[in-house]
C-alpha positions as CSV (number, residue, x, y, z in Angstrom):
1,M,105.8,101.8,82.5
2,S,102.3,100.9,83.6
3,L,101.2,97.4,84.5
4,Q,99.3,97.1,81.2
5,S,102.1,98.3,78.9
6,F,104.2,96.1,76.6
7,G,107.3,97.4,78.3
8,F,106.1,96.0,81.6
9,F,105.5,92.6,80.1
10,G,109.2,92.5,79.0
11,F,110.3,93.8,82.4
12,L,108.3,91.1,84.2
13,L,109.5,88.3,81.9
14,V,113.2,89.2,82.6
15,V,112.6,89.6,86.3
16,A,110.7,86.3,86.6
17,V,113.3,84.3,84.6
18,V,116.3,85.7,86.6
19,Y,114.6,85.7,90.0
20,L,113.4,82.1,89.8
21,H,116.9,80.8,88.8
22,L,118.9,82.8,91.4
23,P,120.2,81.2,94.6
24,Q,117.9,81.9,97.5
25,R,120.3,84.3,99.3
26,L,120.3,86.6,96.2
27,Q,116.6,86.5,95.3
28,S,115.5,89.3,97.7
29,V,118.4,91.5,96.7
30,F,117.6,91.1,93.0
31,L,113.9,91.7,93.5
32,L,114.5,94.8,95.6
33,G,116.8,96.1,92.9
34,A,114.2,95.4,90.2
35,S,111.6,97.2,92.3
36,W,113.7,100.3,92.6
37,V,114.4,100.3,88.9
38,F,110.7,100.0,88.2
39,Y,109.9,102.9,90.5
40,A,112.8,105.0,89.1
41,L,111.5,104.5,85.6
42,A,108.1,105.9,86.7
43,M,109.2,108.8,89.0
44,P,112.9,109.0,89.4
45,A,112.9,112.1,91.5
46,M,110.8,110.4,94.2
47,L,112.8,107.2,94.5
48,P,114.8,108.7,97.4
49,V,111.6,109.3,99.2
50,T,110.5,105.7,99.0
51,V,114.0,104.5,100.1
52,A,114.0,107.1,103.0
53,V,110.6,105.9,104.2
54,A,111.9,102.3,104.3
55,V,115.1,103.3,106.1
56,F,113.2,105.4,108.7
57,T,110.6,102.7,109.4
58,Y,113.3,100.0,109.6
59,L,115.3,102.0,112.1
60,C,112.2,102.7,114.2
61,G,111.4,99.0,114.2
62,R,114.9,98.1,115.3
63,G,114.8,100.7,118.0
64,M,111.7,99.1,119.4
65,T,113.6,95.8,119.9
66,A,116.7,97.5,121.3
67,R,114.7,99.2,124.1
68,E,111.8,98.1,126.2
69,G,108.9,99.8,128.1
70,A,108.6,103.5,127.6
71,H,111.5,103.6,125.1
72,E,109.8,101.0,122.9
73,T,106.6,103.1,123.0
74,A,108.6,106.2,122.1
75,F,110.0,104.6,119.0
76,L,106.5,103.5,118.0
77,R,105.2,107.0,118.4
78,I,108.1,108.5,116.5
79,G,107.6,106.0,113.7
80,V,103.9,106.3,113.3
81,G,103.9,110.1,113.8
82,G,106.8,110.6,111.4
83,L,105.1,108.5,108.7
84,L,101.8,110.4,109.1
85,A,103.7,113.6,108.9
86,I,105.5,112.5,105.7
87,L,102.2,111.4,104.1
88,A,100.4,114.6,105.1
89,F,103.2,116.8,103.7
90,F,103.2,115.2,100.3
91,K,99.4,115.0,100.1
92,Y,98.6,118.5,101.3
93,N,101.5,120.8,100.7
94,G,100.1,121.8,97.3
95,A,97.0,123.2,99.1
96,F,99.1,125.8,100.9
97,A,101.9,126.4,98.4
98,A,100.3,129.4,96.7
99,D,99.8,131.3,100.0
100,G,103.0,130.1,101.6
101,G,105.3,131.3,98.8
102,W,106.9,128.0,98.0
103,Q,106.5,125.7,95.0
104,A,104.3,122.6,95.5
105,V,106.1,119.3,95.9
106,A,104.8,116.5,93.8
107,M,103.3,113.5,95.6
108,P,105.3,110.3,95.1
109,L,103.5,107.5,93.4
110,G,101.8,105.2,95.8
111,I,102.9,106.9,99.0
112,S,99.5,106.4,100.7
113,F,99.9,102.6,100.2
114,Y,103.5,102.1,101.4
115,T,103.2,104.5,104.3
116,F,100.1,102.6,105.5
117,A,101.9,99.3,105.1
118,A,104.8,100.8,107.1
119,I,102.5,102.0,109.9
120,S,100.8,98.6,110.2
121,Y,104.2,96.9,110.4
122,L,105.2,99.1,113.4
123,I,101.9,98.6,115.2
124,D,101.9,94.9,114.5
125,A,105.5,94.6,115.8
126,A,104.6,96.5,119.0
127,R,101.5,94.2,119.5
128,G,103.6,91.1,118.9
129,D,101.6,90.1,115.8
130,C,104.8,90.0,113.7
131,E,108.5,89.9,114.4
132,V,110.7,93.0,113.9
133,E,112.5,92.5,110.7
134,T,116.3,92.4,111.0
135,S,117.1,92.3,107.3
136,F,116.8,95.8,105.7
137,I,116.7,94.1,102.2
138,D,113.6,92.1,103.0
139,F,112.0,95.0,104.8
140,A,112.6,97.5,102.0
141,L,111.2,94.8,99.5
142,F,108.1,94.5,101.7
143,L,107.4,98.2,101.2
144,N,108.7,98.7,97.7
145,F,107.8,95.5,95.9
146,F,107.1,96.7,92.3
147,A,103.7,94.9,92.0
148,T,102.2,96.7,95.0
149,V,104.2,99.9,95.5
150,T,102.1,102.2,93.3
151,Q,98.6,101.0,93.9
152,G,98.5,98.3,96.5
153,P,97.1,96.1,97.8
154,I,98.2,97.2,101.3
155,C,100.1,94.1,102.5
156,R,100.7,93.0,106.1
157,A,104.2,92.3,107.2
158,G,103.3,89.1,109.1
159,A,102.0,87.6,105.9
160,L,104.5,88.9,103.3
161,L,107.9,89.1,105.0
162,P,108.2,85.4,105.7
163,Q,107.6,84.7,102.0
164,F,110.6,86.7,101.0
165,K,112.8,84.4,103.1
166,A,111.6,81.2,101.4
167,E,113.1,79.9,98.2
168,H,111.1,80.3,95.1
169,R,111.3,78.2,91.9
170,F,109.3,77.8,88.7
171,D,106.1,75.9,89.3
172,A,103.9,75.1,86.2
173,A,100.6,74.9,88.0
174,R,101.2,78.2,89.8
175,T,102.3,79.8,86.6
176,V,99.1,78.8,84.8
177,Q,97.0,80.3,87.7
178,A,99.1,83.5,87.4
179,L,98.4,83.7,83.6
180,R,94.7,83.2,84.1
181,L,94.6,86.0,86.7
182,L,96.8,88.2,84.5
183,A,94.4,87.8,81.6
184,L,91.4,88.7,83.7
185,G,93.2,91.7,85.3
186,L,94.4,93.1,82.0
187,F,90.9,92.6,80.5
188,K,89.4,94.7,83.3
189,L,92.0,97.4,83.0
190,V,92.3,97.7,79.2
191,A,89.1,96.4,77.7
192,V,86.7,97.6,80.3
193,S,88.1,100.5,82.4
194,D,90.1,102.3,79.8
195,V,87.4,102.0,77.2
196,L,84.7,103.3,79.6
197,G,87.1,106.1,80.4
198,L,87.0,107.4,76.8
199,L,83.4,108.5,77.3
200,V,83.7,109.4,81.0
201,D,86.5,111.8,80.3
202,E,84.5,113.5,77.6
203,V,81.3,114.0,79.5
204,F,82.4,115.0,83.0
205,P,84.5,118.1,82.1
206,H,81.7,119.3,79.8
207,Y,78.7,118.1,81.9
208,G,76.8,121.4,81.4
209,S,76.4,120.5,77.7
210,Y,74.6,117.2,78.4
211,G,71.1,116.2,79.4
212,G,70.1,114.0,82.3
213,P,70.3,110.5,80.6
214,M,73.8,111.2,79.4
215,L,74.9,112.4,82.9
216,V,73.4,109.3,84.5
217,L,75.1,107.0,82.0
218,A,78.5,108.8,82.5
219,A,78.2,108.5,86.3
220,V,77.4,104.7,86.0
221,F,80.3,104.3,83.5
222,Y,82.6,106.1,85.9
223,T,81.5,103.8,88.8
224,F,82.3,100.8,86.6
225,Q,85.5,102.4,85.3
226,L,86.9,102.9,88.8
227,Y,85.9,99.4,90.0
228,F,87.4,97.6,87.0
229,N,90.5,99.7,87.0
230,F,91.3,99.1,90.6
231,S,90.2,95.5,90.8
232,G,92.0,94.8,87.5
233,Y,95.2,96.3,88.8
234,S,94.9,94.3,92.1
235,E,94.5,91.1,90.1
236,V,97.5,91.9,87.9
237,A,99.5,92.6,91.1
238,R,98.4,89.2,92.5
239,A,99.3,87.5,89.2
240,V,102.8,89.0,89.4
241,G,103.1,87.7,92.9
242,L,101.9,84.2,91.9
243,L,104.4,84.1,89.0
244,L,107.2,84.8,91.5
245,G,105.9,82.4,94.1
246,L,104.4,85.1,96.4
247,T,100.8,85.2,97.7
248,L,99.3,88.7,97.9
249,P,95.9,89.5,99.5
250,E,92.7,89.8,97.5
251,N,91.4,93.3,97.3
252,F,87.9,93.0,95.8
253,K,85.2,90.3,96.1
254,T,82.3,91.3,93.8
255,P,81.2,94.3,95.8
256,F,78.2,95.2,93.6
257,F,76.4,92.1,94.7
258,A,76.4,93.3,98.3
259,T,73.0,94.0,99.8
260,N,74.1,96.6,102.3
261,F,77.0,99.0,102.9
262,S,78.5,96.8,105.6
263,G,78.8,94.0,103.1
264,F,79.9,96.4,100.4
265,W,82.9,97.6,102.4
266,S,83.9,94.1,103.3
267,R,84.3,93.4,99.6
268,W,85.6,96.8,98.3
269,H,89.2,97.7,98.6
270,I,89.6,95.1,101.3
271,S,93.2,95.8,102.2
272,F,92.3,99.4,102.9
273,S,89.0,98.9,104.6
274,S,90.6,96.1,106.8
275,W,93.5,98.5,107.6
276,L,91.0,101.1,108.8
277,Q,89.2,98.5,110.8
278,D,92.3,97.2,112.6
279,Y,94.3,100.4,113.1
280,L,91.7,103.1,113.5
281,F,88.2,101.8,114.3
282,M,89.2,99.2,116.9
283,P,91.7,101.5,118.8
284,L,89.0,104.2,118.9
285,A,86.3,101.7,120.0
286,W,88.4,100.3,122.8
287,A,90.1,103.6,123.9
288,D,89.4,104.7,127.5
289,V,88.1,108.2,127.2
290,S,87.0,108.7,130.8
291,G,89.8,111.1,131.4
292,V,88.8,113.3,128.5
293,T,85.1,113.2,129.3
294,H,85.6,113.6,133.1
295,G,84.1,110.2,133.7
296,R,80.9,110.8,131.7
297,L,82.0,108.3,129.0
298,T,84.3,105.3,129.2
299,R,84.1,104.3,125.5
300,L,83.4,106.3,122.4
301,P,80.0,105.5,120.9
302,A,80.2,103.1,117.9
303,E,78.6,105.8,115.7
304,V,81.4,108.2,116.5
305,C,84.0,105.6,115.6
306,V,82.3,104.7,112.3
307,F,81.9,108.4,111.4
308,T,85.6,109.0,112.1
309,V,86.8,106.1,110.0
310,F,84.9,107.2,106.9
311,F,85.8,110.8,107.4
312,V,89.4,109.9,107.5
313,S,89.0,107.7,104.4
314,G,87.9,110.8,102.5
315,F,91.0,112.8,103.5
316,W,93.2,109.8,102.7
317,H,91.9,109.8,99.1
318,G,92.5,113.5,98.5
319,N,93.0,117.0,99.8
320,T,90.1,118.6,98.2
321,L,86.5,119.2,99.5
322,P,84.8,116.7,97.0
323,F,86.7,113.9,98.7
324,V,85.6,115.1,102.1
325,V,82.0,115.1,100.9
326,W,82.6,111.6,99.5
327,G,83.8,110.4,102.9
328,L,80.9,112.1,104.7
329,L,78.4,110.4,102.3
330,Q,80.0,107.0,103.2
331,A,79.6,107.8,106.9
332,C,76.0,108.7,106.4
333,Y,75.3,105.6,104.4
334,R,76.9,103.4,107.0
335,L,75.4,105.1,110.0
336,G,71.9,105.3,108.4
337,E,72.0,101.6,107.8
338,E,72.8,101.0,111.4
339,L,70.0,103.3,112.6
340,L,67.6,101.5,110.3
341,H,68.6,98.1,111.7
342,R,68.1,99.3,115.2
343,R,64.7,100.7,114.5
344,L,63.4,98.0,112.2
345,G,65.5,95.0,113.3
346,K,68.2,93.2,111.4
347,P,67.2,92.0,107.9
348,K,66.4,88.4,107.4
349,K,69.3,86.4,106.0
350,K,67.1,84.5,103.6
351,A,64.9,87.3,102.2
352,P,63.1,86.8,98.9
353,A,65.2,87.3,95.8
354,R,63.3,90.4,94.7
355,V,64.1,92.0,98.1
356,Q,67.8,91.1,97.8
357,W,68.0,92.6,94.3
358,A,66.1,95.7,95.3
359,K,68.6,96.2,98.2
360,R,71.5,95.7,95.8
361,A,70.0,98.3,93.4
362,G,69.7,100.8,96.3
363,V,73.3,100.3,97.4
364,F,74.4,100.7,93.8
365,V,72.5,104.0,93.2
366,L,73.8,105.5,96.4
367,W,77.3,104.5,95.6
368,C,77.0,106.0,92.1
369,V,75.9,109.3,93.7
370,S,79.0,109.4,95.9
371,M,81.2,108.5,92.8
372,V,80.2,111.8,91.2
373,F,82.0,113.6,94.1
374,F,84.9,111.2,93.8
375,R,85.3,111.9,90.0
376,V,85.0,115.6,90.6
377,G,87.8,115.4,93.2
378,S,89.9,113.5,90.8
379,S,89.6,116.1,88.0
380,P,92.9,117.3,86.6
381,A,94.5,120.5,87.9
382,A,94.3,121.9,84.4
383,A,90.5,121.7,84.5
384,P,89.5,121.5,88.2
385,L,85.9,120.9,89.3
386,T,84.4,121.8,92.6
387,V,81.8,120.5,95.0
388,G,79.4,123.0,93.4
389,D,80.0,121.2,90.1
390,A,79.2,117.9,91.7
391,F,75.9,119.2,93.0
392,R,75.1,120.8,89.6
393,Y,76.0,117.5,87.9
394,L,73.6,115.6,90.1
395,G,70.9,118.2,89.6
396,G,71.4,117.9,85.8
397,C,70.6,114.2,86.0
398,F,66.9,115.1,86.4
399,L,66.7,117.5,83.4
400,N,66.3,117.2,79.6
401,W,65.2,113.6,79.2
402,A,64.1,113.9,75.6
403,P,64.9,110.7,73.7
404,A,66.1,112.5,70.6
405,R,68.5,114.7,72.5
406,F,69.9,111.6,74.3
407,A,70.5,109.8,71.0
408,A,72.3,112.9,69.7
409,E,74.4,113.1,72.9
410,L,75.3,109.4,72.8
411,Y,76.8,109.9,69.3
412,A,78.5,113.2,70.2
413,A,80.1,111.9,73.4
414,A,81.5,108.7,71.7
415,S,82.7,110.5,68.6
416,N,84.5,113.2,70.6
417,G,85.9,110.8,73.1
418,F,86.7,107.9,70.7
419,Y,86.3,108.2,67.0
420,A,84.3,110.6,64.8
421,N,82.7,108.0,62.6
422,A,79.2,106.6,62.8
423,I,80.2,103.0,62.3
424,M,83.0,103.3,64.9
425,V,80.6,105.0,67.4
426,A,78.2,102.0,67.0
427,A,81.2,99.7,67.4
428,Y,82.3,101.5,70.6
429,Y,78.9,101.0,72.3
430,A,78.5,97.4,71.1
431,F,82.0,96.6,72.4
432,T,81.2,98.3,75.7
433,V,78.0,96.3,76.2
434,L,79.8,93.1,75.4
435,V,82.8,93.6,77.7
436,L,80.5,94.7,80.6
437,A,78.3,91.7,80.1
438,L,81.3,89.4,80.2
439,A,82.8,91.2,83.2
440,F,79.6,91.0,85.2
441,Y,78.9,87.5,84.1
442,L,82.2,86.4,85.7
443,D,81.5,88.5,88.8
444,A,78.1,87.0,89.2
445,R,79.5,83.4,88.7
446,R,82.1,84.2,91.3
447,A,79.6,85.6,93.8
448,F,76.9,83.0,93.5
449,A,78.3,79.8,92.0
450,F,81.7,79.9,93.6
451,K,81.0,81.7,96.9
452,N,83.7,84.4,96.2
453,K,86.6,82.0,95.9
454,P,89.7,83.6,94.4
455,A,89.2,84.8,90.8
456,E,91.8,82.5,89.3
457,I,90.2,79.4,90.8
458,C,86.7,80.5,89.6
459,L,88.1,80.9,86.1
460,A,89.5,77.4,86.1
461,K,86.2,75.9,87.3
462,E,84.1,77.5,84.5
463,K,82.5,74.8,82.4
464,H,83.7,76.4,79.2
465,H,86.8,78.0,80.6
466,W,88.7,77.9,77.3
467,A,86.0,80.0,75.6
468,V,86.3,82.5,78.5
469,Y,90.1,82.7,78.1
470,Y,89.8,83.3,74.4
471,A,87.1,86.0,75.0
472,L,89.3,87.7,77.6
473,V,92.3,87.8,75.3
474,I,90.4,88.9,72.2
475,A,88.6,91.7,74.1
476,L,92.0,92.8,75.6
477,L,93.5,93.1,72.1
478,I,90.6,95.1,70.8
479,G,90.8,97.3,73.9
480,Y,94.4,98.1,73.1
481,I,93.5,98.9,69.5
482,M,90.6,101.1,70.5
483,Q,93.0,103.3,72.4
484,S,94.8,104.0,69.2
485,G,98.0,102.3,70.1
486,G,98.5,104.3,73.3
487,F,99.9,101.3,75.2
488,G,100.3,102.4,78.8
489,S,98.9,105.8,78.1
490,S,96.7,105.5,81.2
491,G,99.8,105.6,83.4
492,F,99.7,103.7,86.7
493,G,96.0,103.4,87.1
494,M,93.4,105.7,88.7
495,Y,94.6,105.1,92.3
496,A,98.4,105.5,91.7
497,G,98.4,109.1,92.7
498,F,96.6,108.7,96.0
């Protein structure tokens, strides 16, 4: 039951109607039960793991309040160390299963997201940034809330836990905002990401059969596919939260309009990048390393901290070498940018428009290059690709640029991935151009006209907002039809398995 399936819409309607009419004392209990039902429908064998993580983290938190001083620190270390060990086991046991003589254990849906949320809770509680939660029901709901458990955003306990203790009732204005955001998120998921994926999934496994222009197009399409899939999912999750009276954090703010990688990462997967900033980069930057370096260094150089953060982000995304290369590329981009700033000076805030757009184009091209490694790392186990494939793919982008071959490959890729009919192939590309134009028009308006205010507010402020709503819904319905009735066939989204 994915968030874009008809089954989920029915599930959400029942949950919202019941939840908003229950007495306050029963609302969290009901929502937790609904969240566990949602998870059990997706991956029943792994529901005990999610519950066990919640129990373990809850007990560590309570242990921190029962003891002080060294005992409090011990519970913090046990909690954080145990959570990292659980995450590492499920993410990497498959890499050693063949040699170790045991059968690989599947990774629970969304374990990277709810373990990171659990770690942040323990650290925030130890720092005094949030209270240790005394109610197991509310705490388990914080980790297992069905809108965020499989794909985020990674929520902070100090922001979300107090909301579960408040009473929530139907609010017409809030519901309208939720429906706007739901339409936008589903449009991105179904009409943009899933439709682009029809071509991407045809080209990447057979990249050796295609010339340079088609490989470049598929890499760009995959970059858009990943962005609109994950940002669309995040907006659907936020819409679900609004419908129930809960405010969830924004996860994307028009990253492709950033002029440097620092700005890009402040707009891309915000809940994850801010987690790395608060719980990895800052502790590394402020750590006293004089004992380890015998007094030669007191603090780690900022470059080492930045490199470590992006290297870890590669391992977080996957246990294969392509993800490590992806993380290394992000580190190189970010460090290269800093070195350029040191040598040439900080760029002017009000540079000419042509300079700003040239910088955006440069960031986008470099990001697309890294996305080739990301897509190779995400290849299915039945048809795995390697780092060597990624380099060969990039090398192939410079070969066979004959226009006639490109035209033939455009037709072949769409007919194999979508529908083997000339009219339908033309319709596929026409629809793709239209939905991408609408999606980037809305992103551009949000970035420049509305200064990156929340998406639902930007939609409401559009001069012809009703025309936009109709366009989103019509494109969404066509997107469903183009996938041949495979409602929910894309599972839980491209990030659900991370």
